[in-house]
Each structure stands twice: as C-alpha cells, then as structure tokens.
C-alpha positions in Angstrom: 82.5 -165.6 6.3 79.2 -163.8 7.1 78.3 -160.6 5.3 76.0 -157.9 6.6 73.4 -159.2 4.2 73.7 -162.7 5.5 73.6 -161.4 9.1 70.3 -159.7 8.3 69.0 -162.9 6.8 70.0 -164.9 9.9 68.1 -162.4 12.2 65.0 -162.5 9.9 64.9 -166.3 9.9 65.4 -166.5 13.6 62.7 -163.8 14.2 60.2 -165.6 11.9 60.7 -169.0 13.5 60.4 -167.5 17.0 57.3 -165.6 16.1 55.6 -168.7 14.7 56.3 -170.6 18.0 54.7 -167.8 20.0 51.6 -167.9 17.8 50.8 -171.5 18.5 49.3 -170.8 22.0 50.7 -172.4 25.1 54.4 -172.3 25.2 56.3 -175.1 26.8 59.7 -175.0 28.5 61.1 -176.9 25.4 59.7 -174.2 23.0 61.2 -171.4 25.1 64.5 -173.2 25.3 64.5 -173.7 21.5 63.7 -170.0 21.0 66.5 -168.9 23.3 68.9 -171.3 21.6 68.0 -169.8 18.2 68.4 -166.3 19.5 71.8 -167.2 21.1 72.9 -168.6 17.7 71.7 -165.5 15.9 73.6 -163.2 18.3 76.7 -165.3 18.0 76.5 -165.3 14.2 75.9 -161.6 14.2 79.0 -161.0 16.4 81.1 -163.1 14.0 79.8 -161.1 11.0 80.5 -157.8 12.8 84.0 -159.0 13.8 84.8 -160.0 10.2 83.5 -156.7 8.9 85.5 -154.7 11.5 88.6 -156.6 10.5 88.1 -155.4 7.0 87.9 -151.8 8.1 84.1 -151.4 7.9 82.4 -149.1 10.4 80.3 -151.5 12.4 79.3 -149.2 15.2 75.6 -149.2 14.3 75.5 -152.9 13.8 77.3 -153.5 17.1 74.8 -151.2 18.9 71.9 -153.2 17.5 73.6 -156.5 18.4 74.2 -155.2 22.0 70.4 -154.4 22.2 69.7 -158.0 21.0 72.0 -159.3 23.7 70.1 -157.4 26.3 66.8 -158.8 25.0 68.3 -162.3 25.1 69.3 -161.8 28.7 65.8 -160.8 29.5 64.5 -163.9 27.7 66.8 -166.0 29.8 65.5 -164.4 33.0 61.9 -165.1 32.0 62.8 -168.7 31.2 64.4 -169.1 34.6 61.3 -167.7 36.2 59.1 -170.2 34.3 57.5 -167.5 32.2 58.0 -169.3 28.9 55.7 -167.2 26.7 57.5 -164.1 27.8 60.8 -165.8 27.2 59.8 -166.6 23.6 58.7 -163.0 23.1 62.0 -161.6 24.3 64.0 -164.2 22.3 62.0 -163.1 19.2 62.8 -159.5 20.0 66.5 -160.4 20.2 66.2 -162.1 16.8 64.5 -159.0 15.3 67.3 -156.6 16.4 
C-alpha cells in the first residue's frame, strides 16, 4: 500500500528523472515517450495512494486536487507528443510529475 509519504517520493523521483532528460539537449520521440510513461505511472501510483487513504477515512481532497492538476499536465504532454513537440512533451510530463 502506498502512503502519502511514498506518493511524494514517487512524484519527486519521476520529476527528477524527467528534468534530467530535458537538460540533455535535443529530445527524441523515445525520450518524450519515456517521460510520458513515467508521468503516467506516477499519476496511477498517486491515484492508488489516494484511493487507499480515502478508504481509511483520510481527507484526500487536497491530494486529489493536485493529482487532477497532474493529470491535466499529462494530457498536455500527450498532446505535445502527438504534435511532434517532444521537448515540450517532456516539460509537461515533468510538470505532471512535480504536482
């Protein structure tokens, strides 16, 4: 089961790895796809942690709001990827991981 502390760690690691990819210069489609996949996993893990906490009676409204924002950033990353704007896709995926 994921705790809130572990959820924060997941987002921090995802954000760090995505940020490092963006700093390397030219971003390939593969880099962008990997960044998006990492952000998707972070969002899924976050939702699992929120669901588990909610099931235990914890007020998760703030966490859910932040995760919803991350989902919006992830959707933007996917749109950039589809448009071939890979650097922008990585940036938005990193934003999603930072939420």
